[in-house]
C-alpha distance (Angstrom), angle and dihedral (degrees) to the residues before:
residue distance angle dihedral
M1 . . .
E2 3.71 . .
L3 3.78 89.0 .
F4 3.91 88.8 60.4
W5 3.79 91.9 50.0
D6 3.73 91.2 47.9
W7 3.82 90.3 52.5
V8 3.91 90.2 49.1
K9 3.80 90.2 49.8
S10 3.75 93.5 48.6
S11 3.82 97.5 40.1
F12 3.81 101.7 38.7
A13 3.81 103.2 17.1
L14 3.74 88.9 -127.7
E15 3.79 132.6 137.1
P16 3.84 116.7 -131.5
G17 3.83 92.1 -101.0
E18 3.81 92.4 49.4
F19 3.80 90.7 48.9
A20 3.81 89.5 52.3
D21 3.81 90.5 51.5
L22 3.78 90.6 49.5
L23 3.82 91.8 51.8
S24 3.82 92.5 47.9
G25 3.84 90.3 48.6
V26 3.79 91.0 52.2
G27 3.75 91.3 46.2
T28 3.82 91.1 50.8
L29 3.81 90.3 49.8
L30 3.84 92.5 50.2
A31 3.74 91.6 47.7
F32 3.83 90.2 51.8
V33 3.84 91.7 49.8
L34 3.82 91.3 46.3
G35 3.84 89.6 51.7
L36 3.77 90.9 52.4
V37 3.77 92.2 48.4
I38 3.86 91.1 50.8
L39 3.78 90.7 47.8
F40 3.83 92.6 49.3
Q41 3.83 91.6 49.5
D42 3.83 91.1 48.1
R43 3.81 91.8 51.4
Q44 3.84 89.9 49.5
R45 3.76 90.2 50.3
Q46 3.79 91.9 49.9
A47 3.78 91.5 48.1
R48 3.87 90.9 50.8
I49 3.87 89.1 48.8
Q50 3.81 88.8 51.7
A51 3.79 93.5 47.4
G52 3.78 89.2 47.8
R53 3.80 90.0 61.3
F54 3.78 89.4 67.3
V55 3.77 99.2 89.8
A56 3.81 121.1 -158.1
Y57 3.73 131.5 163.3
A58 3.79 139.9 158.9
E59 3.76 131.7 -144.7
A60 3.75 130.5 -168.3
L61 3.74 120.0 -134.6
D62 3.88 126.9 -176.0
D63 3.78 124.1 -162.0
W64 3.85 108.3 -142.8
N65 3.80 128.3 -154.6
G66 3.80 103.2 -166.7
F67 3.82 103.0 -60.8
D68 3.76 99.2 -12.6
I69 3.79 133.0 80.3
V70 3.80 108.6 -120.2
E71 3.76 100.6 -176.8
R72 3.77 135.4 -1.2
H73 3.74 118.7 -142.4
L74 3.72 133.9 -171.3
I75 3.79 119.5 -158.5
I76 3.76 118.3 -159.1
R77 3.85 118.2 -167.8
M78 3.80 125.8 -173.1
T79 3.77 130.2 -179.0
N80 3.79 129.5 179.0
T81 3.79 105.5 -145.8
N82 3.79 89.3 168.5
D83 3.77 129.4 105.1
V84 3.83 93.9 -124.0
P85 3.73 129.7 57.4
M86 3.88 123.1 -102.3
H87 3.78 119.7 -137.9
L88 3.81 136.4 -158.5
V89 3.74 96.7 21.1
S90 3.78 114.2 -176.7
V91 3.80 139.3 159.1
M92 3.82 119.4 -137.2
T93 3.75 132.4 -178.9
S94 3.80 133.6 -162.7
Q95 3.77 91.9 -139.7
K96 3.78 123.9 91.0
S97 3.79 101.1 -101.7
Q98 3.79 129.4 140.5
E99 3.80 93.1 -148.0
F100 3.81 101.0 54.8
I101 3.79 108.9 31.0
N102 3.80 100.7 115.7
L103 3.80 95.2 -24.9
V104 3.83 102.5 -175.8
V105 3.80 107.9 -150.7
R106 3.85 96.4 -144.6
D107 3.86 117.9 21.1
E108 3.82 124.9 -15.1
S109 3.79 94.4 -162.6
L110 3.79 96.2 64.0
D111 3.79 124.9 83.6
K112 3.84 124.8 -142.9
D113 3.79 97.7 -88.0
S114 3.81 96.4 48.1
L115 3.85 90.4 45.5
V116 3.74 89.9 57.9
E117 3.78 95.0 40.9
K118 3.80 93.5 52.2
G119 3.74 92.3 46.8
V120 3.80 94.7 -119.9
A121 3.76 99.8 156.2
F122 3.77 144.4 114.3
K123 3.74 101.5 -85.2
P124 3.80 119.4 -148.5
G125 3.85 109.7 -75.6
E126 3.81 93.8 13.4
N127 3.82 120.3 140.2
W128 3.82 128.9 -155.3
V129 3.82 123.3 -170.2
K130 3.82 123.5 173.7
R131 3.79 129.8 174.1
F132 3.83 117.8 -151.4
T133 3.82 127.7 -167.6
V134 3.78 107.0 -140.6
S135 3.76 129.8 -167.2
G136 3.77 100.6 -142.8
P137 3.80 136.8 23.1
I138 3.75 109.0 -69.0
L139 3.78 109.7 -170.5
R140 3.75 121.9 -147.9
E141 3.76 91.3 -127.3
H142 3.82 88.8 68.8
L143 3.86 93.9 55.8
V144 3.79 122.4 94.7
V145 3.81 126.0 -179.8
S146 3.79 116.4 -149.9
F147 3.77 125.0 -166.6
V148 3.86 141.8 158.5
D149 3.80 117.8 -126.3
G150 3.77 126.7 -142.3
A151 3.82 92.1 -87.5
G152 3.81 92.1 55.1
K153 3.80 98.3 -106.0
Q154 3.77 117.1 139.1
W155 3.77 117.7 -131.5
M156 3.79 129.8 -169.5
R157 3.79 123.6 -166.6
D158 3.79 131.8 -172.7
L159 3.81 106.2 -124.9
R160 3.78 92.1 -146.6
S161 3.75 102.1 52.3
Q162 3.84 96.9 20.5
K163 3.83 88.6 -135.1
F164 3.72 121.7 139.7
L165 3.85 114.2 -115.2
S166 3.79 123.5 -120.0
A167 3.76 119.5 -110.5
R168 3.84 90.7 -105.9
K169 3.78 92.8 54.2
Q170 3.79 91.4 45.7
R171 3.85 90.3 54.9
M172 3.80 89.6 49.7
I173 3.74 93.8 51.4
I174 3.81 94.6 46.7
E175 3.82 91.4 48.2
F176 3.84 88.8 49.0
A177 3.80 91.8 51.9
R178 3.83 91.7 47.9
N179 3.82 90.1 51.0
M180 3.81 90.8 49.2
Q181 3.79 91.7 53.4
A182 3.84 94.3 43.8
N183 3.84 94.4 45.3
P184 3.81 110.0 23.8
A185 3.86 91.5 164.5
V186 3.81 93.5 62.4
D187 3.78 116.1 92.2
Y188 3.78 105.3 -123.7
R189 3.83 94.4 170.1
K190 3.87 91.2 104.8
I191 3.80 90.5 50.7
G192 3.86 92.1 45.5
K193 3.84 91.7 58.1
N194 3.81 87.1 67.6
L195 3.76 91.1 55.6
A196 3.75 98.0 56.6
């Protein structure tokens, strides 16, 4: 054991008591960092659970006249089963469609701050159902619902799989929607296939 303490004295210029203090300080610091990591992960998990309580789904419905499809409908249903309101709810698609490119559920003319100030939000327990007549086949895998939770974090969820999108995929979809609004004549369908 003396060989170890001789090595500590020569390498670190520390006495055995000082070395023990150093080890306890490093251990305390690591315990503090580990506690912060666990707290951060728990808050992320709670936020994901809260966002998961905002239920949204879409269903396709076709009106038939004998053997032909007369009209195609898409029904979007949303329910806030949370205990906090959800803001800036919108539905976006990666297909070229006038009805669904950045369809804001409440009011398109308001920005984020005024939406929150005026209280335009999905209140807890509120339902929203809308039926759209669409010209072509709009598949559910191309629909994404976007919303901001009570803490101000933006979430995007694929309506087909009900999975939340990664930050990279969120940026791609937002950029795609901006390009569609800026250049509606450009055919973005080829780009949109990469988003689904």
